[in-house]
All heavy atoms as a GROMACS GRO file, in nm:
protein
  516
    1MET      N    1   2.530  -0.575  -2.200
    1MET     CA    2   2.455  -0.599  -2.079
    1MET      C    3   2.356  -0.712  -2.106
    1MET      O    4   2.291  -0.717  -2.208
    1MET     CB    5   2.379  -0.473  -2.038
    1MET     CG    6   2.290  -0.496  -1.918
    1MET     SD    7   2.206  -0.348  -1.865
    1MET     CE    8   2.045  -0.380  -1.929
    2GLY      N    9   2.341  -0.800  -2.013
    2GLY     CA   10   2.243  -0.906  -2.022
    2GLY      C   11   2.155  -0.904  -1.897
    2GLY      O   12   2.201  -0.874  -1.788
    3SER      N   13   2.029  -0.933  -1.918
    3SER     CA   14   1.939  -0.937  -1.804
    3SER      C   15   1.831  -1.041  -1.827
    3SER      O   16   1.801  -1.078  -1.941
    3SER     CB   17   1.875  -0.799  -1.779
    3SER     OG   18   1.798  -0.760  -1.890
    4LEU      N   19   1.774  -1.088  -1.718
    4LEU     CA   20   1.666  -1.184  -1.722
    4LEU      C   21   1.557  -1.135  -1.628
    4LEU      O   22   1.583  -1.109  -1.511
    4LEU     CB   23   1.714  -1.322  -1.678
    4LEU     CG   24   1.606  -1.427  -1.659
    4LEU    CD1   25   1.555  -1.474  -1.794
    4LEU    CD2   26   1.658  -1.544  -1.580
    5LEU      N   27   1.436  -1.120  -1.682
    5LEU     CA   28   1.323  -1.079  -1.601
    5LEU      C   29   1.232  -1.199  -1.585
    5LEU      O   30   1.189  -1.259  -1.683
    5LEU     CB   31   1.246  -0.964  -1.670
    5LEU     CG   32   1.125  -0.910  -1.595
    5LEU    CD1   33   1.168  -0.848  -1.462
    5LEU    CD2   34   1.053  -0.808  -1.681
    6SER      N   35   1.203  -1.234  -1.462
    6SER     CA   36   1.120  -1.350  -1.432
    6SER      C   37   0.991  -1.305  -1.366
    6SER      O   38   0.992  -1.235  -1.265
    6SER     CB   39   1.196  -1.445  -1.338
    6SER     OG   40   1.114  -1.552  -1.300
    7ASP      N   41   0.879  -1.347  -1.425
    7ASP     CA   42   0.747  -1.318  -1.368
    7ASP      C   43   0.721  -1.419  -1.257
    7ASP      O   44   0.732  -1.539  -1.277
    7ASP     CB   45   0.641  -1.330  -1.477
    7ASP     CG   46   0.500  -1.301  -1.426
    7ASP    OD1   47   0.483  -1.272  -1.307
    7ASP    OD2   48   0.408  -1.309  -1.508
    8ARG      N   49   0.687  -1.370  -1.138
    8ARG     CA   50   0.664  -1.457  -1.024
    8ARG      C   51   0.518  -1.454  -0.979
    8ARG      O   52   0.487  -1.478  -0.863
    8ARG     CB   53   0.757  -1.416  -0.910
    8ARG     CG   54   0.905  -1.427  -0.952
    8ARG     CD   55   1.001  -1.384  -0.843
    8ARG     NE   56   0.984  -1.470  -0.728
    8ARG     CZ   57   0.968  -1.424  -0.603
    8ARG    NH1   58   0.968  -1.295  -0.579
    8ARG    NH2   59   0.955  -1.508  -0.503
    9GLY      N   60   0.428  -1.421  -1.074
    9GLY     CA   61   0.286  -1.420  -1.042
    9GLY      C   62   0.252  -1.322  -0.932
    9GLY      O   63   0.292  -1.207  -0.936
   10ARG      N   64   0.181  -1.370  -0.832
   10ARG     CA   65   0.139  -1.282  -0.722
   10ARG      C   66   0.256  -1.233  -0.637
   10ARG      O   67   0.239  -1.146  -0.552
   10ARG     CB   68   0.035  -1.350  -0.634
   10ARG     CG   69   0.094  -1.458  -0.546
   10ARG     CD   70  -0.002  -1.508  -0.445
   10ARG     NE   71  -0.102  -1.592  -0.510
   10ARG     CZ   72  -0.198  -1.653  -0.448
   10ARG    NH1   73  -0.211  -1.641  -0.318
   10ARG    NH2   74  -0.283  -1.729  -0.511
   11ASP      N   75   0.376  -1.288  -0.660
   11ASP     CA   76   0.495  -1.245  -0.586
   11ASP      C   77   0.575  -1.140  -0.662
   11ASP      O   78   0.688  -1.109  -0.625
   11ASP     CB   79   0.583  -1.366  -0.553
   11ASP     CG   80   0.515  -1.461  -0.456
   11ASP    OD1   81   0.445  -1.412  -0.366
   11ASP    OD2   82   0.531  -1.583  -0.472
   12GLY      N   83   0.521  -1.088  -0.771
   12GLY     CA   84   0.587  -0.982  -0.846
   12GLY      C   85   0.683  -1.033  -0.951
   12GLY      O   86   0.653  -1.128  -1.023
   13MET      N   87   0.801  -0.972  -0.957
   13MET     CA   88   0.901  -1.007  -1.058
   13MET      C   89   1.038  -1.014  -0.993
   13MET      O   90   1.062  -0.954  -0.889
   13MET     CB   91   0.906  -0.900  -1.167
   13MET     CG   92   0.780  -0.880  -1.242
   13MET     SD   93   0.803  -0.744  -1.360
   13MET     CE   94   0.655  -0.763  -1.454
   14ALA      N   95   1.126  -1.085  -1.061
   14ALA     CA   96   1.266  -1.089  -1.020
   14ALA      C   97   1.351  -1.051  -1.141
   14ALA      O   98   1.328  -1.102  -1.252
   14ALA     CB   99   1.305  -1.228  -0.970
   15LEU      N  100   1.445  -0.962  -1.122
   15LEU     CA  101   1.533  -0.917  -1.229
   15LEU      C  102   1.676  -0.957  -1.194
   15LEU      O  103   1.725  -0.925  -1.085
   15LEU     CB  104   1.525  -0.765  -1.247
   15LEU     CG  105   1.619  -0.707  -1.352
   15LEU    CD1  106   1.577  -0.752  -1.492
   15LEU    CD2  107   1.620  -0.555  -1.344
   16PHE      N  108   1.739  -1.027  -1.285
   16PHE     CA  109   1.878  -1.068  -1.269
   16PHE      C  110   1.958  -0.999  -1.379
   16PHE      O  111   1.924  -1.009  -1.496
   16PHE     CB  112   1.893  -1.220  -1.286
   16PHE     CG  113   1.809  -1.299  -1.190
   16PHE    CD1  114   1.679  -1.334  -1.222
   16PHE    CD2  115   1.860  -1.339  -1.068
   16PHE    CE1  116   1.600  -1.408  -1.136
   16PHE    CE2  117   1.783  -1.413  -0.980
   16PHE     CZ  118   1.653  -1.447  -1.014
   17GLU      N  119   2.064  -0.928  -1.341
   17GLU     CA  120   2.149  -0.860  -1.438
   17GLU      C  121   2.290  -0.918  -1.434
   17GLU      O  122   2.347  -0.936  -1.326
   17GLU     CB  123   2.153  -0.710  -1.411
   17GLU     CG  124   2.020  -0.642  -1.436
   17GLU     CD  125   2.029  -0.492  -1.420
   17GLU    OE1  126   2.088  -0.427  -1.509
   17GLU    OE2  127   1.980  -0.441  -1.318
   18LYS      N  128   2.344  -0.946  -1.551
   18LYS     CA  129   2.476  -1.008  -1.562
   18LYS      C  130   2.586  -0.915  -1.510
   18LYS      O  131   2.667  -0.955  -1.428
   18LYS     CB  132   2.503  -1.046  -1.707
   18LYS     CG  133   2.632  -1.117  -1.727
   18LYS     CD  134   2.649  -1.158  -1.872
   18LYS     CE  135   2.781  -1.227  -1.893
   18LYS     NZ  136   2.801  -1.266  -2.032
   19ASN      N  137   2.587  -0.792  -1.559
   19ASN     CA  138   2.692  -0.697  -1.518
   19ASN      C  139   2.671  -0.655  -1.374
   19ASN      O  140   2.567  -0.603  -1.339
   19ASN     CB  141   2.691  -0.574  -1.608
   19ASN     CG  142   2.733  -0.607  -1.749
   19ASN    OD1  143   2.785  -0.715  -1.775
   19ASN    ND2  144   2.711  -0.517  -1.840
   20GLY      N  145   2.767  -0.678  -1.290
   20GLY     CA  146   2.758  -0.641  -1.150
   20GLY      C  147   2.681  -0.741  -1.066
   20GLY      O  148   2.659  -0.720  -0.949
   21ASN      N  149   2.639  -0.850  -1.128
   21ASN     CA  150   2.566  -0.954  -1.056
   21ASN      C  151   2.450  -0.896  -0.976
   21ASN      O  152   2.428  -0.930  -0.861
   21ASN     CB  153   2.658  -1.033  -0.965
   21ASN     CG  154   2.765  -1.104  -1.044
   21ASN    OD1  155   2.738  -1.158  -1.151
   21ASN    ND2  156   2.887  -1.102  -0.994
   22ARG      N  157   2.375  -0.808  -1.035
   22ARG     CA  158   2.265  -0.739  -0.968
   22ARG      C  159   2.139  -0.826  -0.968
   22ARG      O  160   2.106  -0.890  -1.066
   22ARG     CB  161   2.237  -0.608  -1.039
   22ARG     CG  162   2.136  -0.521  -0.972
   22ARG     CD  163   2.129  -0.390  -1.045
   22ARG     NE  164   2.030  -0.304  -0.984
   22ARG     CZ  165   2.004  -0.183  -1.025
   22ARG    NH1  166   2.070  -0.133  -1.126
   22ARG    NH2  167   1.914  -0.111  -0.966
   23PHE      N  168   2.068  -0.823  -0.857
   23PHE     CA  169   1.942  -0.894  -0.842
   23PHE      C  170   1.842  -0.801  -0.776
   23PHE      O  171   1.875  -0.733  -0.680
   23PHE     CB  172   1.962  -1.019  -0.756
   23PHE     CG  173   1.833  -1.083  -0.712
   23PHE    CD1  174   1.757  -1.156  -0.802
   23PHE    CD2  175   1.788  -1.071  -0.582
   23PHE    CE1  176   1.638  -1.215  -0.762
   23PHE    CE2  177   1.670  -1.131  -0.542
   23PHE     CZ  178   1.594  -1.203  -0.633
   24ALA      N  179   1.722  -0.795  -0.830
   24ALA     CA  180   1.618  -0.710  -0.770
   24ALA      C  181   1.487  -0.786  -0.765
   24ALA      O  182   1.449  -0.851  -0.862
   24ALA     CB  183   1.601  -0.582  -0.851
   25GLN      N  184   1.419  -0.777  -0.652
   25GLN     CA  185   1.284  -0.830  -0.640
   25GLN      C  186   1.189  -0.712  -0.650
   25GLN      O  187   1.204  -0.614  -0.577
   25GLN     CB  188   1.266  -0.901  -0.506
   25GLN     CG  189   1.343  -1.029  -0.497
   25GLN     CD  190   1.315  -1.102  -0.367
   25GLN    OE1  191   1.248  -1.054  -0.277
   25GLN    NE2  192   1.368  -1.222  -0.357
   26ILE      N  193   1.093  -0.723  -0.739
   26ILE     CA  194   0.998  -0.615  -0.762
   26ILE      C  195   0.862  -0.665  -0.715
   26ILE      O  196   0.807  -0.758  -0.775
   26ILE     CB  197   0.996  -0.575  -0.910
   26ILE    CG1  198   1.136  -0.533  -0.953
   26ILE    CG2  199   0.894  -0.464  -0.934
   26ILE    CD1  200   1.155  -0.524  -1.102
   27PRO      N  201   0.807  -0.606  -0.610
   27PRO     CA  202   0.677  -0.654  -0.559
   27PRO      C  203   0.567  -0.626  -0.660
   27PRO      O  204   0.577  -0.536  -0.743
   27PRO     CB  205   0.656  -0.574  -0.431
   27PRO     CG  206   0.747  -0.458  -0.439
   27PRO     CD  207   0.859  -0.494  -0.532
   28VAL      N  208   0.463  -0.705  -0.652
   28VAL     CA  209   0.349  -0.689  -0.743
   28VAL      C  210   0.288  -0.551  -0.725
   28VAL      O  211   0.284  -0.497  -0.615
   28VAL     CB  212   0.245  -0.801  -0.720
   28VAL    CG1  213   0.176  -0.786  -0.587
   28VAL    CG2  214   0.145  -0.807  -0.832
   29HIS      N  215   0.247  -0.491  -0.837
   29HIS     CA  216   0.180  -0.361  -0.832
   29HIS      C  217   0.030  -0.386  -0.832
   29HIS      O  218  -0.020  -0.464  -0.911
   29HIS     CB  219   0.220  -0.277  -0.954
   29HIS     CG  220   0.152  -0.145  -0.959
   29HIS    ND1  221   0.040  -0.123  -1.033
   29HIS    CD2  222   0.180  -0.028  -0.896
   29HIS    CE1  223   0.001   0.001  -1.017
   29HIS    NE2  224   0.084   0.061  -0.935
   30GLY      N  225  -0.042  -0.320  -0.746
   30GLY     CA  226  -0.186  -0.340  -0.737
   30GLY      C  227  -0.219  -0.459  -0.650
   30GLY      O  228  -0.144  -0.495  -0.560
   31SER      N  229  -0.328  -0.525  -0.680
   31SER     CA  230  -0.374  -0.639  -0.601
   31SER      C  231  -0.298  -0.765  -0.639
   31SER      O  232  -0.266  -0.787  -0.755
   31SER     CB  233  -0.524  -0.662  -0.625
   31SER     OG  234  -0.566  -0.779  -0.560
   32ASP      N  235  -0.273  -0.851  -0.540
   32ASP     CA  236  -0.208  -0.978  -0.568
   32ASP      C  237  -0.310  -1.088  -0.600
   32ASP      O  238  -0.277  -1.202  -0.618
   32ASP     CB  239  -0.115  -1.022  -0.455
   32ASP     CG  240  -0.189  -1.050  -0.325
   32ASP    OD1  241  -0.309  -1.025  -0.318
   32ASP    OD2  242  -0.124  -1.097  -0.231
   33GLN      N  243  -0.437  -1.049  -0.608
   33GLN     CA  244  -0.544  -1.142  -0.643
   33GLN      C  245  -0.582  -1.121  -0.790
   33GLN      O  246  -0.649  -1.024  -0.824
   33GLN     CB  247  -0.667  -1.120  -0.553
   33GLN     CG  248  -0.637  -1.138  -0.406
   33GLN     CD  249  -0.587  -1.278  -0.374
   33GLN    OE1  250  -0.640  -1.376  -0.421
   33GLN    NE2  251  -0.480  -1.285  -0.295
   34ALA      N  252  -0.538  -1.212  -0.876
   34ALA     CA  253  -0.565  -1.200  -1.018
   34ALA      C  254  -0.712  -1.227  -1.048
   34ALA      O  255  -0.770  -1.321  -0.997
   34ALA     CB  256  -0.477  -1.297  -1.096
   35VAL      N  257  -0.770  -1.144  -1.132
   35VAL     CA  258  -0.907  -1.163  -1.175
   35VAL      C  259  -0.909  -1.226  -1.313
   35VAL      O  260  -0.968  -1.329  -1.336
   35VAL     CB  261  -0.983  -1.028  -1.176
   35VAL    CG1  262  -1.124  -1.045  -1.228
   35VAL    CG2  263  -0.986  -0.968  -1.036
   36ASP      N  264  -0.843  -1.164  -1.409
   36ASP     CA  265  -0.834  -1.216  -1.544
   36ASP      C  266  -0.695  -1.181  -1.597
   36ASP      O  267  -0.663  -1.064  -1.615
   36ASP     CB  268  -0.941  -1.152  -1.633
   36ASP     CG  269  -0.939  -1.205  -1.775
   36ASP    OD1  270  -0.861  -1.300  -1.803
   36ASP    OD2  271  -1.013  -1.154  -1.859
   37VAL      N  272  -0.614  -1.282  -1.619
   37VAL     CA  273  -0.476  -1.259  -1.658
   37VAL      C  274  -0.455  -1.270  -1.809
   37VAL      O  275  -0.342  -1.271  -1.856
   37VAL     CB  276  -0.379  -1.354  -1.584
   37VAL    CG1  277  -0.382  -1.328  -1.436
   37VAL    CG2  278  -0.412  -1.499  -1.617
   38THR      N  279  -0.563  -1.276  -1.886
   38THR     CA  280  -0.553  -1.287  -2.030
   38THR      C  281  -0.472  -1.170  -2.087
   38THR      O  282  -0.507  -1.054  -2.066
   38THR     CB  283  -0.694  -1.287  -2.095
   38THR    OG1  284  -0.769  -1.392  -2.037
   38THR    CG2  285  -0.685  -1.304  -2.245
   39GLY      N  286  -0.365  -1.200  -2.154
   39GLY     CA  287  -0.282  -1.099  -2.217
   39GLY      C  288  -0.180  -1.033  -2.126
   39GLY      O  289  -0.101  -0.951  -2.172
   40ALA      N  290  -0.180  -1.067  -1.999
   40ALA     CA  291  -0.088  -1.000  -1.905
   40ALA      C  292   0.058  -1.026  -1.942
   40ALA      O  293   0.140  -0.934  -1.941
   40ALA     CB  294  -0.116  -1.044  -1.762
   41GLY      N  295   0.091  -1.148  -1.975
   41GLY     CA  296   0.229  -1.180  -2.010
   41GLY      C  297   0.275  -1.108  -2.136
   41GLY      O  298   0.387  -1.056  -2.143
   42ASP      N  299   0.187  -1.102  -2.236
   42ASP     CA  300   0.219  -1.029  -2.359
   42ASP      C  301   0.239  -0.881  -2.331
   42ASP      O  302   0.330  -0.817  -2.385
   42ASP     CB  303   0.108  -1.046  -2.462
   42ASP     CG  304   0.096  -1.190  -2.512
   42ASP    OD1  305   0.196  -1.264  -2.504
   42ASP    OD2  306  -0.013  -1.226  -2.559
   43THR      N  307   0.155  -0.826  -2.245
   43THR     CA  308   0.165  -0.684  -2.211
   43THR      C  309   0.295  -0.655  -2.137
   43THR      O  310   0.363  -0.556  -2.166
   43THR     CB  311   0.045  -0.641  -2.125
   43THR    OG1  312  -0.075  -0.666  -2.199
   43THR    CG2  313   0.053  -0.495  -2.086
   44VAL      N  314   0.331  -0.742  -2.044
   44VAL     CA  315   0.455  -0.724  -1.967
   44VAL      C  316   0.575  -0.730  -2.060
   44VAL      O  317   0.665  -0.645  -2.053
   44VAL     CB  318   0.465  -0.830  -1.855
   44VAL    CG1  319   0.605  -0.835  -1.796
   44VAL    CG2  320   0.363  -0.801  -1.746
   45LEU      N  321   0.577  -0.828  -2.148
   45LEU     CA  322   0.690  -0.844  -2.242
   45LEU      C  323   0.700  -0.723  -2.334
   45LEU      O  324   0.809  -0.671  -2.358
   45LEU     CB  325   0.675  -0.972  -2.321
   45LEU     CG  326   0.784  -1.003  -2.422
   45LEU    CD1  327   0.920  -1.013  -2.352
   45LEU    CD2  328   0.754  -1.132  -2.494
   46ALA      N  329   0.587  -0.678  -2.388
   46ALA     CA  330   0.588  -0.563  -2.479
   46ALA      C  331   0.634  -0.436  -2.408
   46ALA      O  332   0.714  -0.359  -2.462
   46ALA     CB  333   0.449  -0.542  -2.538
   47ALA      N  334   0.585  -0.413  -2.287
   47ALA     CA  335   0.623  -0.292  -2.212
   47ALA      C  336   0.771  -0.295  -2.176
   47ALA      O  337   0.840  -0.194  -2.186
   47ALA     CB  338   0.538  -0.278  -2.087
   48TYR      N  339   0.820  -0.411  -2.135
   48TYR     CA  340   0.962  -0.426  -2.099
   48TYR      C  341   1.051  -0.398  -2.221
   48TYR      O  342   1.147  -0.321  -2.213
   48TYR     CB  343   0.987  -0.566  -2.044
   48TYR     CG  344   1.127  -0.593  -1.997
   48TYR    CD1  345   1.176  -0.531  -1.882
   48TYR    CD2  346   1.211  -0.680  -2.064
   48TYR    CE1  347   1.305  -0.555  -1.837
   48TYR    CE2  348   1.340  -0.705  -2.019
   48TYR     CZ  349   1.386  -0.643  -1.907
   48TYR     OH  350   1.514  -0.666  -1.862
   49THR      N  351   1.014  -0.458  -2.334
   49THR     CA  352   1.093  -0.441  -2.456
   49THR      C  353   1.090  -0.296  -2.505
   49THR      O  354   1.194  -0.240  -2.543
   49THR     CB  355   1.040  -0.534  -2.567
   49THR    OG1  356   1.045  -0.669  -2.519
   49THR    CG2  357   1.121  -0.523  -2.693
   50LEU      N  358   0.973  -0.234  -2.503
   50LEU     CA  359   0.961  -0.095  -2.546
   50LEU      C  360   1.042  -0.002  -2.456
   50LEU      O  361   1.110   0.089  -2.505
   50LEU     CB  362   0.815  -0.052  -2.548
   50LEU     CG  363   0.788   0.092  -2.588
   50LEU    CD1  364   0.837   0.119  -2.730
   50LEU    CD2  365   0.639   0.123  -2.577
   51ALA      N  366   1.037  -0.024  -2.326
   51ALA     CA  367   1.113   0.060  -2.233
   51ALA      C  368   1.263   0.046  -2.257
   51ALA      O  369   1.336   0.145  -2.259
   51ALA     CB  370   1.078   0.025  -2.089
   52LEU      N  371   1.310  -0.078  -2.279
   52LEU     CA  372   1.452  -0.098  -2.308
   52LEU      C  373   1.492  -0.030  -2.438
   52LEU      O  374   1.596   0.036  -2.446
   52LEU     CB  375   1.484  -0.248  -2.317
   52LEU     CG  376   1.486  -0.327  -2.187
   52LEU    CD1  377   1.508  -0.475  -2.217
   52LEU    CD2  378   1.592  -0.275  -2.091
   53ALA      N  379   1.407  -0.044  -2.541
   53ALA     CA  380   1.436   0.018  -2.671
   53ALA      C  381   1.435   0.170  -2.662
   53ALA      O  382   1.499   0.239  -2.742
   53ALA     CB  383   1.334  -0.028  -2.775
   54SER      N  384   1.365   0.224  -2.563
   54SER     CA  385   1.357   0.369  -2.544
   54SER      C  386   1.470   0.423  -2.458
   54SER      O  387   1.474   0.542  -2.429
   54SER     CB  388   1.223   0.406  -2.481
   54SER     OG  389   1.117   0.370  -2.567
   55GLY      N  390   1.558   0.335  -2.411
   55GLY     CA  391   1.674   0.379  -2.335
   55GLY      C  392   1.667   0.357  -2.185
   55GLY      O  393   1.757   0.400  -2.113
   56ALA      N  394   1.563   0.293  -2.137
   56ALA     CA  395   1.552   0.266  -1.993
   56ALA      C  396   1.653   0.159  -1.952
   56ALA      O  397   1.690   0.074  -2.033
   56ALA     CB  398   1.410   0.221  -1.959
   57SER      N  399   1.693   0.164  -1.827
   57SER     CA  400   1.776   0.056  -1.773
   57SER      C  401   1.688  -0.068  -1.757
   57SER      O  402   1.565  -0.058  -1.761
   57SER     CB  403   1.835   0.096  -1.638
   57SER     OG  404   1.731   0.101  -1.540
   58ALA      N  405   1.749  -0.182  -1.735
   58ALA     CA  406   1.672  -0.305  -1.716
   58ALA      C  407   1.579  -0.292  -1.594
   58ALA      O  408   1.464  -0.336  -1.599
   58ALA     CB  409   1.765  -0.424  -1.699
   59LEU      N  410   1.626  -0.230  -1.488
   59LEU     CA  411   1.544  -0.213  -1.368
   59LEU      C  412   1.428  -0.118  -1.395
   59LEU      O  413   1.314  -0.144  -1.355
   59LEU     CB  414   1.628  -0.164  -1.251
   59LEU     CG  415   1.555  -0.150  -1.117
   59LEU    CD1  416   1.494  -0.284  -1.074
   59LEU    CD2  417   1.651  -0.099  -1.010
   60GLU      N  418   1.454  -0.007  -1.461
   60GLU     CA  419   1.346   0.087  -1.496
   60GLU      C  420   1.243   0.019  -1.586
   60GLU      O  421   1.122   0.034  -1.566
   60GLU     CB  422   1.404   0.209  -1.566
   60GLU     CG  423   1.487   0.298  -1.477
   60GLU     CD  424   1.568   0.401  -1.554
   60GLU    OE1  425   1.600   0.380  -1.672
   60GLU    OE2  426   1.599   0.505  -1.492
   61ALA      N  427   1.291  -0.058  -1.684
   61ALA     CA  428   1.201  -0.128  -1.776
   61ALA      C  429   1.116  -0.231  -1.702
   61ALA      O  430   0.998  -0.248  -1.733
   61ALA     CB  431   1.282  -0.194  -1.887
   62ALA      N  432   1.174  -0.297  -1.604
   62ALA     CA  433   1.100  -0.396  -1.526
   62ALA      C  434   0.988  -0.328  -1.446
   62ALA      O  435   0.878  -0.382  -1.436
   62ALA     CB  436   1.194  -0.471  -1.432
   63HIS      N  437   1.014  -0.212  -1.392
   63HIS     CA  438   0.910  -0.138  -1.319
   63HIS      C  439   0.798  -0.094  -1.414
   63HIS      O  440   0.680  -0.104  -1.379
   63HIS     CB  441   0.968  -0.019  -1.245
   63HIS     CG  442   1.038  -0.055  -1.118
   63HIS    ND1  443   0.971  -0.092  -1.004
   63HIS    CD2  444   1.170  -0.063  -1.089
   63HIS    CE1  445   1.058  -0.120  -0.909
   63HIS    NE2  446   1.180  -0.103  -0.958
   64VAL      N  447   0.834  -0.047  -1.532
   64VAL     CA  448   0.733  -0.010  -1.632
   64VAL      C  449   0.647  -0.131  -1.666
   64VAL      O  450   0.524  -0.124  -1.671
   64VAL     CB  451   0.800   0.048  -1.759
   64VAL    CG1  452   0.700   0.058  -1.873
   64VAL    CG2  453   0.863   0.182  -1.729
   65ALA      N  454   0.711  -0.245  -1.690
   65ALA     CA  455   0.640  -0.368  -1.724
   65ALA      C  456   0.548  -0.413  -1.611
   65ALA      O  457   0.437  -0.460  -1.634
   65ALA     CB  458   0.740  -0.478  -1.759
   66ASN      N  459   0.594  -0.397  -1.489
   66ASN     CA  460   0.515  -0.434  -1.372
   66ASN      C  461   0.386  -0.352  -1.366
   66ASN      O  462   0.278  -0.405  -1.342
   66ASN     CB  463   0.599  -0.416  -1.246
   66ASN     CG  464   0.538  -0.479  -1.124
   66ASN    OD1  465   0.462  -0.575  -1.132
   66ASN    ND2  466   0.570  -0.425  -1.008
   67PHE      N  467   0.397  -0.221  -1.388
   67PHE     CA  468   0.279  -0.136  -1.388
   67PHE      C  469   0.187  -0.171  -1.505
   67PHE      O  470   0.066  -0.177  -1.489
   67PHE     CB  471   0.317   0.012  -1.397
   67PHE     CG  472   0.384   0.064  -1.272
   67PHE    CD1  473   0.505   0.130  -1.280
   67PHE    CD2  474   0.324   0.049  -1.150
   67PHE    CE1  475   0.566   0.179  -1.166
   67PHE    CE2  476   0.386   0.097  -1.034
   67PHE     CZ  477   0.507   0.162  -1.043
   68ALA      N  478   0.245  -0.194  -1.622
   68ALA     CA  479   0.165  -0.224  -1.741
   68ALA      C  480   0.084  -0.353  -1.723
   68ALA      O  481  -0.032  -0.360  -1.764
   68ALA     CB  482   0.254  -0.236  -1.864
   69GLY      N  483   0.143  -0.453  -1.661
   69GLY     CA  484   0.073  -0.579  -1.639
   69GLY      C  485  -0.047  -0.566  -1.548
   69GLY      O  486  -0.142  -0.643  -1.556
   70ASP      N  487  -0.045  -0.465  -1.463
   70ASP     CA  488  -0.155  -0.444  -1.368
   70ASP      C  489  -0.269  -0.363  -1.430
   70ASP      O  490  -0.379  -0.366  -1.380
   70ASP     CB  491  -0.102  -0.372  -1.243
   70ASP     CG  492  -0.210  -0.351  -1.139
   70ASP    OD1  493  -0.279  -0.448  -1.103
   70ASP    OD2  494  -0.226  -0.237  -1.094
   71TRP      N  495  -0.243  -0.293  -1.538
   71TRP     CA  496  -0.342  -0.203  -1.596
   71TRP      C  497  -0.433  -0.269  -1.697
   71TRP      O  498  -0.504  -0.202  -1.769
   71TRP     CB  499  -0.274  -0.085  -1.661
   71TRP     CG  500  -0.216   0.010  -1.560
   71TRP    CD1  501  -0.241   0.012  -1.427
   71TRP    CD2  502  -0.122   0.113  -1.584
   71TRP    NE1  503  -0.168   0.111  -1.367
   71TRP    CE2  504  -0.094   0.175  -1.461
   71TRP    CE3  505  -0.058   0.159  -1.698
   71TRP    CZ2  506  -0.007   0.281  -1.450
   71TRP    CZ3  507   0.030   0.264  -1.685
   71TRP    CH2  508   0.055   0.325  -1.563
   72LEU      N  509  -0.434  -0.399  -1.704
   72LEU     CA  510  -0.521  -0.467  -1.800
   72LEU      C  511  -0.664  -0.466  -1.753
   72LEU      O  512  -0.697  -0.478  -1.644
   72LEU     CB  513  -0.475  -0.611  -1.820
   72LEU     CG  514  -0.343  -0.623  -1.893
   72LEU    CD1  515  -0.299  -0.768  -1.894
   72LEU    CD2  516  -0.353  -0.569  -2.032
   0.00000   0.00000   0.00000
């Protein structure tokens, strides 16, 4: 399985999956007005990777990452 998760800033995330040509738009969690984004990208990447390593699907992992990025 291959997937690509794209951060779209205040527009949330986009997930593209190779198998089945799946595409999902994930709306931003919380406020779309960023206050301090320091470390947000690192947090999103770490949460996404950890969720995948724990057995989550790419879509489930993207949702986990989306929530994690908002909790900074």
